[in-house]
Steps between C-alpha positions, in 0.01 A plus 500: 500500500617853422356805682494810275553823692165682492351229280392141491648172618618295204480122533590232248202322351293319416336524841161446665399780737234449767317820596366584846153376394635169377495574128785334309663711227713302255774719350688326219746779417873452554502805737206613709472848659318510835358831614641633828334845498141369477414756230465243226156443347601137447638444851688288603663534155672827410356726232772772547265725699797579730640714217206744517582648841441867577791727548550628852549864585854624464674560828805685375488878489677723253712763673 
């Protein structure tokens, strides 16, 4: 497994994932991206929603 900074967890597939409600998701790809931010519309799989984050206010001041 590889954890991507600010992104998903990448695991080698194929893999069967069991969700909290007991549903089994069969992923037959060679690499599967698991959502860690919970923004994905296809959670627990990543849909790159983590890329659409809002920019924070700037804290540096011009002097």
